[in-house]
Backbone bond lengths (Angstrom), bond angles and torsions (degrees), N, CA, C in turn:
res aa  C-N    CA-C-N  psi(-1)  N-CA   C-N-CA  omega(-1)  CA-C   N-CA-C  phi
1 M - - - 1.429 - - 1.507 116.85 -
2 L 1.392 123.40 139.61 1.314 126.01 -168.79 1.530 109.88 -89.10
3 T 1.360 114.43 155.65 1.466 120.00 171.94 1.509 107.86 -83.54
4 K 1.300 118.52 171.27 1.440 122.22 179.63 1.502 111.40 -60.24
5 Q 1.342 114.68 -41.65 1.581 118.88 176.47 1.425 110.78 -60.45
6 E 1.267 119.47 -44.42 1.501 124.86 -179.98 1.466 113.01 -62.62
7 I 1.315 116.16 -34.04 1.471 121.65 179.20 1.566 108.27 -72.03
8 E 1.251 120.76 -41.26 1.440 123.46 173.84 1.488 111.33 -62.66
9 I 1.275 121.46 -37.78 1.479 122.36 172.15 1.430 112.21 -61.85
10 M 1.358 117.64 -43.06 1.420 120.58 -178.65 1.576 112.11 -65.64
11 R 1.380 112.47 -35.06 1.512 114.67 174.69 1.482 112.24 -63.05
12 A 1.468 113.53 -43.56 1.422 117.48 179.68 1.528 112.32 -58.59
13 N 1.383 119.07 -42.93 1.367 120.80 176.09 1.503 117.03 -59.93
14 A 1.346 108.81 -39.08 1.505 115.51 174.89 1.512 116.95 -55.47
15 K 1.263 112.84 -33.92 1.528 117.51 178.21 1.445 111.28 -63.82
16 I 1.328 119.26 -43.99 1.465 123.43 171.38 1.463 112.71 -61.80
17 H 1.339 119.98 -43.80 1.459 124.47 179.06 1.468 106.86 -56.69
18 K 1.438 119.72 -47.63 1.387 119.53 -179.18 1.540 117.26 -59.75
19 I 1.424 113.75 -37.68 1.393 121.05 -178.83 1.574 109.13 -60.61
20 I 1.367 113.25 -42.19 1.451 117.87 176.79 1.541 115.19 -61.26
21 F 1.385 111.54 -46.03 1.384 118.57 178.47 1.525 115.79 -57.87
22 D 1.363 112.09 -47.14 1.410 121.06 178.65 1.563 109.70 -60.56
23 K 1.285 122.47 -39.82 1.337 127.96 -179.19 1.570 111.19 -67.15
24 I 1.330 111.71 -38.57 1.445 118.95 179.57 1.517 109.60 -63.77
25 K 1.317 118.03 -46.24 1.453 130.35 176.85 1.505 109.63 -54.85
26 E 1.415 115.43 -42.37 1.432 119.01 -176.54 1.462 115.18 -71.89
27 I 1.279 121.29 -33.73 1.494 125.93 -171.19 1.489 110.28 -99.06
28 T 1.337 122.56 -20.53 1.445 123.90 -170.83 1.595 106.83 -75.55
29 K 1.310 114.16 124.78 1.481 123.35 -179.60 1.450 109.42 -162.47
30 H 1.400 118.10 -175.55 1.383 123.92 177.32 1.561 109.66 -58.63
31 W 1.287 122.18 129.03 1.401 128.07 177.25 1.585 113.67 83.83
32 T 1.352 115.51 -2.16 1.531 114.97 174.65 1.613 102.55 -67.22
33 T 1.320 114.08 148.81 1.465 119.40 176.73 1.449 110.15 -108.33
34 A 1.343 115.19 148.63 1.388 123.93 178.69 1.527 111.78 -57.59
35 I 1.349 116.16 -36.00 1.547 123.86 176.95 1.416 105.57 -52.01
36 E 1.365 118.00 -51.46 1.536 122.31 -174.00 1.464 109.43 -52.57
37 I 1.400 118.53 -47.63 1.436 124.75 -174.04 1.523 106.33 -68.25
38 N 1.338 119.55 -41.71 1.519 118.53 -178.89 1.520 111.06 -64.61
39 E 1.271 117.75 -40.06 1.525 121.10 178.83 1.554 109.72 -66.40
40 L 1.351 115.94 -41.16 1.434 121.35 179.62 1.571 108.39 -58.94
41 C 1.262 119.60 -46.09 1.466 123.72 179.10 1.483 109.95 -56.48
42 W 1.354 119.32 -49.11 1.429 124.14 178.99 1.442 115.50 -64.36
43 D 1.307 120.20 -40.64 1.495 123.33 173.21 1.490 116.43 -59.63
44 I 1.296 115.22 -47.00 1.486 120.77 179.30 1.500 113.00 -68.65
45 A 1.303 117.19 -38.65 1.469 121.56 -179.08 1.527 108.00 -70.07
46 K 1.335 118.14 -43.71 1.430 122.21 179.14 1.510 112.05 -57.53
47 K 1.297 116.07 -44.89 1.537 124.05 -179.04 1.511 111.10 -66.25
48 N 1.361 116.04 -24.29 1.427 116.38 179.89 1.479 115.12 -110.39
49 W 1.337 114.09 15.73 1.445 122.57 171.73 1.512 113.34 61.83
50 V 1.292 119.70 45.03 1.488 123.25 179.20 1.604 103.69 -133.62
51 L 1.362 117.98 167.79 1.399 126.17 -179.10 1.455 110.79 -109.14
52 C 1.317 114.75 140.17 1.535 118.61 164.23 1.539 104.09 -81.83
53 W 1.358 109.56 95.40 1.490 118.47 -160.97 1.508 118.07 -70.74
54 F 1.300 120.02 -29.00 1.530 121.90 -177.27 1.509 107.85 -59.74
55 K 1.382 115.24 -37.91 1.473 120.50 176.43 1.553 115.27 -54.69
56 W 1.350 113.75 -32.49 1.401 120.48 -171.55 1.496 110.27 -92.69
57 V 1.370 116.09 -43.08 1.411 115.16 -171.49 1.492 117.77 -80.85
58 Y 1.389 116.39 -27.71 1.418 124.91 179.20 1.554 112.78 -113.39
59 N 1.295 120.86 2.99 1.479 124.36 -173.95 1.492 113.52 59.85
60 F 1.367 110.62 26.93 1.465 115.63 176.92 1.664 107.29 -63.10
61 P 1.357 112.77 133.61 1.500 114.12 -169.67 1.547 110.16 -85.51
62 A 1.317 122.57 44.80 1.393 123.79 -178.16 1.580 106.86 -166.01
63 N 1.345 112.88 170.68 1.494 116.15 -179.21 1.514 113.89 -96.79
64 I 1.384 114.65 -14.83 1.480 122.49 -179.43 1.456 112.79 -150.52
65 C 1.294 123.44 146.14 1.363 126.05 171.97 1.500 110.00 -85.51
66 I 1.360 117.44 128.75 1.400 121.78 175.65 1.603 109.70 -130.75
67 S 1.334 110.69 113.79 1.463 119.83 -174.89 1.483 112.76 -109.68
68 V 1.298 122.81 133.24 1.441 124.65 -172.14 1.598 105.16 -122.76
69 N 1.366 107.80 130.81 1.519 119.03 171.23 1.471 110.69 55.46
70 N 1.353 121.56 -110.49 1.488 121.65 -173.84 1.544 119.20 -84.30
71 V 1.347 115.41 0.02 1.443 121.10 174.23 1.440 110.22 -81.66
72 V 1.354 113.77 112.90 1.497 119.48 -169.70 1.570 110.51 -70.80
73 V 1.334 121.48 -52.42 1.455 122.49 178.82 1.565 109.13 -146.10
74 H 1.386 110.23 164.00 1.419 119.84 163.52 1.560 118.31 64.85
75 W 1.421 111.86 24.57 1.493 111.13 176.38 1.480 111.86 -77.98
76 L 1.295 116.46 133.07 1.492 123.09 -175.37 1.571 109.34 -72.66
77 P 1.335 119.58 142.44 1.371 126.86 177.07 1.549 108.76 -79.23
78 R 1.349 114.75 77.89 1.493 122.53 -172.80 1.598 105.99 -80.25
79 E 1.340 112.60 163.34 1.469 121.02 178.33 1.508 111.29 -53.40
80 W 1.296 116.60 -43.32 1.557 118.87 -171.30 1.447 110.70 -86.85
81 L 1.359 124.49 5.64 1.404 123.10 -177.46 1.528 111.50 -88.07
82 I 1.208 119.73 99.44 1.514 127.33 -175.91 1.493 110.18 -115.19
83 F 1.354 117.01 129.23 1.537 117.59 -178.83 1.522 109.46 -77.36
84 K 1.289 109.97 145.74 1.491 120.23 176.09 1.540 112.77 -124.05
85 N 1.320 116.44 160.64 1.411 116.19 178.08 1.495 114.14 -59.78
86 W 1.261 114.59 137.14 1.505 123.07 -177.10 1.485 116.59 82.68
87 D 1.287 117.92 1.27 1.478 123.33 175.04 1.510 107.08 -66.55
88 L 1.239 117.39 139.29 1.518 121.26 166.57 1.508 110.96 -97.23
89 V 1.280 118.07 109.96 1.496 123.36 -171.88 1.537 110.56 -114.13
90 T 1.382 111.53 135.68 1.517 117.32 174.66 1.437 108.02 -119.26
91 F 1.423 112.07 135.13 1.453 121.38 176.16 1.454 109.01 -111.15
92 D 1.347 116.49 128.05 1.532 116.55 -176.05 1.562 103.65 -132.44
93 F 1.395 113.58 123.44 1.501 113.96 -163.96 1.597 104.54 -140.49
94 W 1.369 113.47 148.21 1.483 120.22 178.75 1.390 108.89 -131.98
95 I 1.317 118.36 145.46 1.489 127.13 174.24 1.543 110.03 -126.44
96 K 1.331 110.44 144.18 1.466 118.79 173.83 1.615 105.07 -137.15
97 D 1.321 114.84 129.01 1.442 116.45 175.35 1.523 110.69 -79.09
98 K 1.368 114.37 154.64 1.417 119.85 -170.07 1.492 113.59 -85.65
99 K 1.269 122.50 -8.83 1.457 127.68 -178.40 1.500 115.43 -97.59
100 Y 1.317 115.24 -47.42 1.468 124.63 -170.50 1.559 109.27 -110.94
101 W 1.296 117.11 -17.27 1.497 118.45 173.19 1.522 112.67 69.66
102 I 1.367 114.24 29.09 1.505 119.03 179.53 1.581 108.04 -92.39
103 N 1.329 115.79 138.73 1.514 120.72 -176.62 1.513 112.88 -104.10
104 T 1.258 112.15 155.36 1.506 118.35 165.16 1.568 106.14 -132.25
105 D 1.299 117.80 154.61 1.452 119.78 -172.88 1.549 107.77 -147.28
106 A 1.323 121.99 125.36 1.439 121.71 -179.89 1.574 107.23 -155.85
107 A 1.376 110.04 160.27 1.453 112.79 176.49 1.535 106.95 -153.05
108 F 1.337 116.05 162.91 1.459 120.30 174.21 1.531 109.51 -153.99
109 S 1.337 115.18 159.22 1.525 120.68 -177.46 1.423 106.20 -119.01
110 I 1.426 118.89 144.98 1.421 125.16 171.70 1.413 110.91 -136.84
111 I 1.367 118.55 159.72 1.414 124.61 165.84 1.513 114.62 -104.68
112 I 1.274 112.28 125.51 1.488 111.58 -179.22 1.494 114.09 -64.58
113 W 1.324 117.15 129.43 1.474 120.30 178.95 1.622 109.76 50.16
114 W 1.309 117.95 60.24 1.488 121.59 178.26 1.540 108.41 -63.59
115 N 1.341 113.23 137.64 1.451 118.91 161.81 1.415 112.34 -154.10
116 E 1.413 122.75 -166.54 1.429 124.68 -176.35 1.511 116.91 -59.82
117 K 1.323 114.72 -16.20 1.430 119.69 -176.53 1.575 117.36 -67.58
118 N 1.452 112.46 -16.88 1.445 117.87 -175.83 1.446 112.42 -135.07
119 P 1.437 119.60 53.32 1.440 118.81 -176.81 1.492 114.04 -66.85
120 K 1.285 120.72 -27.40 1.408 121.38 177.62 1.608 112.66 -65.97
121 W 1.291 115.13 -33.51 1.415 114.59 178.68 1.514 111.60 -73.77
122 A 1.413 116.54 -32.80 1.412 121.27 174.54 1.588 110.59 -64.48
123 K 1.351 112.53 -36.85 1.518 117.60 178.49 1.534 111.30 -65.27
124 L 1.373 115.33 -36.32 1.472 121.44 178.53 1.628 110.05 -62.05
125 I 1.268 115.33 -46.34 1.482 120.71 175.42 1.427 111.43 -61.74
126 E 1.363 121.90 -40.98 1.345 127.05 -173.62 1.619 109.19 -72.53
127 A 1.260 118.91 -33.26 1.469 125.78 174.06 1.619 104.20 -67.57
128 N 1.233 117.10 -45.68 1.455 118.65 -179.88 1.506 110.73 -60.30
129 K 1.328 121.27 -42.59 1.455 118.49 177.18 1.496 114.43 -66.98
130 K 1.338 118.10 -37.87 1.452 120.34 178.30 1.500 113.21 -62.64
131 A 1.342 113.97 -37.30 1.452 121.66 176.61 1.401 109.56 -58.85
132 L 1.425 114.61 -50.44 1.501 119.12 -177.98 1.521 113.26 -60.24
133 Y 1.295 119.15 -42.79 1.394 122.23 -175.92 1.513 113.16 -81.36
134 A 1.247 113.71 -22.13 1.570 115.20 167.02 1.577 111.69 -64.38
135 W 1.337 110.01 -42.36 1.456 111.87 175.09 1.450 115.63 -61.99
136 I 1.395 118.80 -45.31 1.439 122.05 177.96 1.448 112.55 -57.48
137 A 1.346 122.87 -36.66 1.365 129.16 -178.46 1.607 112.24 -65.29
138 K 1.346 111.21 -25.85 1.449 118.66 176.21 1.458 115.44 -94.57
139 A 1.206 116.41 -4.28 1.531 123.26 -171.20 1.590 101.68 -86.84
140 K 1.284 116.80 81.95 1.512 126.06 175.49 1.453 113.50 -127.69
141 V 1.257 119.12 158.48 1.465 123.18 -176.89 1.489 105.82 -61.03
142 W 1.402 112.23 133.60 1.479 124.32 175.47 1.546 114.31 76.87
143 N 1.379 117.71 -4.31 1.442 112.64 166.31 1.562 109.67 -71.81
144 R 1.250 116.94 153.59 1.457 126.60 177.59 1.505 113.09 -86.97
145 V 1.272 115.52 147.17 1.509 116.86 -177.48 1.583 111.86 -62.90
146 W 1.312 116.18 -26.14 1.477 116.86 -179.33 1.521 112.03 -68.35
147 D 1.427 116.97 -30.10 1.453 123.30 169.88 1.541 110.69 -53.46
148 I 1.331 114.48 -45.93 1.426 121.79 -173.97 1.500 110.98 -72.10
149 S 1.329 117.38 -50.23 1.420 119.09 177.02 1.481 116.38 -59.08
150 S 1.336 117.25 -34.47 1.419 121.93 171.83 1.467 114.93 -61.72
151 A 1.383 116.73 -40.27 1.516 121.19 177.70 1.530 111.04 -64.09
152 I 1.287 113.20 -37.09 1.561 114.13 175.40 1.494 111.40 -63.18
153 Q 1.282 115.32 -48.42 1.485 121.40 -173.58 1.457 109.53 -64.30
154 K 1.290 123.78 -43.77 1.465 129.74 178.27 1.509 110.60 -55.64
155 E 1.331 116.71 -50.01 1.511 117.59 -176.18 1.517 109.07 -65.35
156 I 1.291 121.57 -39.24 1.469 124.62 -178.59 1.510 110.61 -66.37
157 I 1.284 119.03 -46.96 1.443 127.24 -174.73 1.522 107.31 -65.61
158 W 1.382 114.46 -46.45 1.467 117.16 175.76 1.584 117.62 -57.27
159 A 1.417 112.58 -30.32 1.448 118.57 173.30 1.520 114.70 -80.48
160 W 1.314 122.09 0.77 1.441 132.59 -177.69 1.536 113.28 65.73
161 F 1.446 113.96 31.51 1.352 113.11 170.45 1.619 112.63 -112.37
162 K 1.296 112.76 -172.80 1.457 116.81 -176.26 1.622 110.76 -109.11
163 V 1.392 111.59 148.51 1.424 116.22 178.88 1.458 106.16 -103.33
164 V 1.341 113.66 138.21 1.460 122.33 172.70 1.556 112.01 -56.44
165 K 1.353 117.96 135.65 1.448 118.42 177.11 1.558 112.11 -117.79
166 Q 1.291 117.43 -13.08 1.414 119.57 -178.31 1.630 118.77 -95.74
167 L 1.342 107.76 -13.53 1.471 115.22 -175.57 1.593 106.11 -118.85
168 T 1.370 114.93 152.20 1.478 116.84 -172.27 1.569 109.05 -131.98
169 W 1.336 110.60 167.21 1.470 113.46 165.77 1.561 110.62 -99.81
170 H 1.259 120.33 176.25 1.460 122.89 -161.44 1.418 115.42 -155.43
171 A 1.355 119.96 157.54 1.470 120.45 168.09 1.558 111.22 -73.38
172 I 1.255 115.90 162.14 1.465 119.78 -179.56 1.558 109.65 -148.09
173 W 1.364 111.65 142.13 1.391 115.42 179.69 1.581 105.06 -165.06
174 K 1.335 121.70 -111.63 1.375 121.77 -177.46 1.607 108.48 -84.52
175 E 1.280 114.49 -13.69 1.460 119.89 171.10 1.619 105.64 -109.98
176 L 1.355 114.75 148.44 1.392 120.28 -175.71 1.565 110.72 -67.90
177 H 1.348 115.27 -46.76 1.443 122.54 -178.96 1.695 103.82 -115.59
178 E 1.315 111.96 109.61 1.428 113.47 -178.93 1.616 106.84 -122.11
179 K 1.344 112.48 158.32 1.535 114.10 178.79 1.493 107.56 -75.12
180 P 1.343 119.11 151.11 1.488 124.98 8.64 1.550 110.54 -82.46
181 Y 1.259 117.44 147.51 1.477 121.16 160.95 1.558 113.52 -92.79
182 I 1.274 113.81 128.51 1.437 118.33 -157.60 1.620 106.43 -129.34
183 P 1.398 120.57 127.89 1.427 118.53 -178.06 1.521 110.70 -78.24
184 N 1.363 111.06 165.26 1.562 118.64 175.77 1.566 113.05 -86.72
185 F 1.312 117.27 19.12 1.522 118.41 176.49 1.563 104.85 -143.71
186 W 1.289 113.57 161.49 1.434 123.65 -169.21 1.580 109.64 -72.22
187 K 1.300 111.61 129.04 1.509 115.74 174.20 1.636 104.88 -134.99
188 P 1.259 120.41 131.91 1.409 124.10 -168.65 1.546 111.96 -68.39
189 W 1.282 116.91 -22.55 1.523 117.21 -176.35 1.467 113.88 -91.44
190 Y 1.340 119.67 1.46 1.405 124.18 179.80 1.578 107.19 -90.28
191 W 1.305 113.93 75.71 1.481 119.02 -170.53 1.519 114.98 -100.45
192 L 1.402 114.32 2.57 1.435 117.88 -174.58 1.559 111.83 -55.97
193 K 1.336 121.37 134.41 1.385 126.25 174.36 1.504 115.10 -83.51
194 L 1.358 118.95 143.45 1.383 120.17 177.33 1.587 108.73 -81.90
195 E 1.274 116.31 146.11 1.380 121.94 -176.51 1.595 110.04 -126.83
196 K 1.325 116.40 154.44 1.378 123.50 -177.53 1.577 112.51 -59.65
197 W 1.268 122.14 130.92 1.412 128.11 -179.76 1.547 114.30 88.01
198 M 1.237 117.11 2.64 1.440 122.22 175.37 1.547 108.09 -69.17
199 T 1.318 119.23 138.94 1.448 121.75 176.73 1.646 106.38 -117.19
200 L 1.195 113.20 126.83 1.535 121.18 -176.26 1.545 111.79 -126.54
201 A 1.275 116.26 144.93 1.453 122.77 172.99 1.458 104.85 -108.93
202 I 1.332 117.20 105.63 1.541 121.04 -179.80 1.491 108.11 -100.16
203 E 1.345 114.43 129.72 1.495 118.72 178.90 1.410 111.74 -143.17
204 P 1.358 115.18 85.75 1.492 118.42 168.14 1.477 113.84 -62.59
205 I 1.346 114.84 134.17 1.448 119.28 178.92 1.489 108.83 -120.62
206 V 1.325 116.77 121.22 1.538 125.78 -173.86 1.478 109.94 -109.40
207 W 1.364 113.27 131.76 1.470 120.10 -176.15 1.457 104.07 -114.26
208 E 1.381 115.74 149.05 1.350 121.27 -179.72 1.541 117.88 -70.80
209 K 1.348 116.40 -43.99 1.530 121.67 -178.14 1.481 111.04 -127.09
210 S 1.223 115.58 -76.71 1.520 117.88 -177.36 1.501 115.04 -92.02
211 W 1.345 114.31 152.79 1.524 117.55 175.20 1.558 109.57 -100.67
212 E 1.329 121.72 6.26 1.444 122.37 -177.48 1.536 108.84 -83.83
213 I 1.300 112.77 142.42 1.504 118.81 -176.34 1.550 108.50 -120.48
214 V 1.313 115.37 163.71 1.422 119.52 167.39 1.577 106.23 -126.56
215 D 1.354 107.26 122.18 1.404 118.33 -175.86 1.641 108.67 -120.73
216 E 1.318 116.00 106.26 1.414 119.81 -177.67 1.502 114.04 -93.19
217 W 1.345 112.89 17.65 1.441 121.58 179.53 1.512 117.28 56.89
218 D 1.385 107.36 31.78 1.533 117.52 169.29 1.570 97.97 -102.66
219 W 1.358 112.21 -152.88 1.488 119.27 170.75 1.458 114.96 -74.58
220 E 1.311 114.86 -50.29 1.467 118.20 -170.87 1.491 113.69 -78.84
221 I 1.352 111.34 143.40 1.530 123.44 177.43 1.641 102.78 -120.20
222 Y 1.289 114.98 126.65 1.436 122.50 -179.50 1.546 113.16 -107.13
223 I 1.345 118.55 150.76 1.472 122.66 168.87 1.592 103.26 -76.39
224 K 1.355 117.37 131.04 1.385 121.31 -178.62 1.463 117.52 -56.47
225 D 1.292 114.19 -41.26 1.503 117.82 -175.20 1.466 118.30 -92.60
226 G 1.392 112.54 6.87 1.514 121.21 176.52 1.505 113.03 78.81
227 S 1.363 119.91 1.60 1.452 114.64 176.82 1.504 117.26 -75.68
228 L 1.322 118.72 173.12 1.418 123.14 -172.35 1.516 116.44 -85.72
229 W 1.265 120.19 162.34 1.455 125.14 178.99 1.509 114.17 -142.36
230 S 1.286 120.58 170.83 1.367 123.21 173.87 1.484 118.31 -149.85
231 Q 1.205 121.65 149.82 1.511 124.46 -176.87 1.483 110.33 -141.57
232 Y 1.448 107.43 129.91 1.529 114.13 169.78 1.567 104.67 -124.07
233 E 1.302 113.38 146.66 1.499 116.72 -176.42 1.470 110.46 -143.25
234 H 1.322 122.04 134.54 1.503 127.46 170.25 1.575 107.14 -125.34
235 T 1.267 112.76 146.67 1.455 123.21 163.22 1.429 107.98 -94.53
236 I 1.389 118.23 121.55 1.510 122.19 -174.17 1.487 109.72 -124.64
237 L 1.279 113.05 161.48 1.536 126.91 179.38 1.480 107.66 -116.66
238 I 1.379 116.92 123.31 1.464 121.41 172.79 1.501 109.30 -77.19
239 T 1.241 123.08 126.80 1.499 128.12 -179.61 1.544 107.52 -121.95
240 D 1.366 112.44 -167.38 1.488 116.16 -177.44 1.513 108.94 -81.79
241 W 1.380 117.47 -12.19 1.519 120.67 179.42 1.478 111.20 -125.52
242 E 1.339 116.26 -118.26 1.497 115.34 176.17 1.457 112.13 -76.50
243 A 1.337 115.08 148.23 1.467 118.26 171.11 1.476 113.99 -57.26
244 E 1.347 115.37 142.63 1.512 118.89 175.84 1.551 108.40 -96.86
245 I 1.268 109.72 129.55 1.583 115.31 173.20 1.521 108.35 -80.56
246 I 1.386 118.67 111.56 1.417 117.97 179.54 1.512 107.63 -77.98
247 I 1.273 118.50 -49.36 1.501 124.35 177.42 1.563 110.21 -146.10
């Protein structure tokens, strides 16, 4: 759990995080390259004296994860990766400040040049957002994590999509991924209670059809049947009342 000073540092980091996400949304379109986005993240982070932390902690060979269509997580922004109309693209990004080593973690999905031709993809993203905010509504002092995982699962099932089972959300502080690691579906033994000043990175991952993945132990993880997926993530703070969305 963070001190009040550390919470303020996390909020300051989040402002830089938001600047990067806003710029990504501004420039991402048909023919935008993943390398452009990767360099953008580095340039803004460097100017604001923070680190693109995944690159440093896990030796990930890029500044941001950019996953397209059926790639679930951790796709590298390679030279040949160019966005095209109707691609479903997810940007997952982490920041750590250089003085206090506090992390923020967030992600979002977009459809390149969305229009009426792909309403199901838009529905996928909408279900993802609803699951995320259902979780945040349950993120109150003394609620148990199984209440929250259940809220995510219900929203996704009601929308006729699948919930990820192999990947989890997590606590966040001076380490990017801290315990507890918690699934996006209900498990009876996840009884841990939330406490004031806990900071959590919640990331429901919604899949169109199958929940099976292919992991070849490189960076990229794929959906086995080739269907689409979506991810939204916020770093939040547990308070006396409603959870605060840091980023």
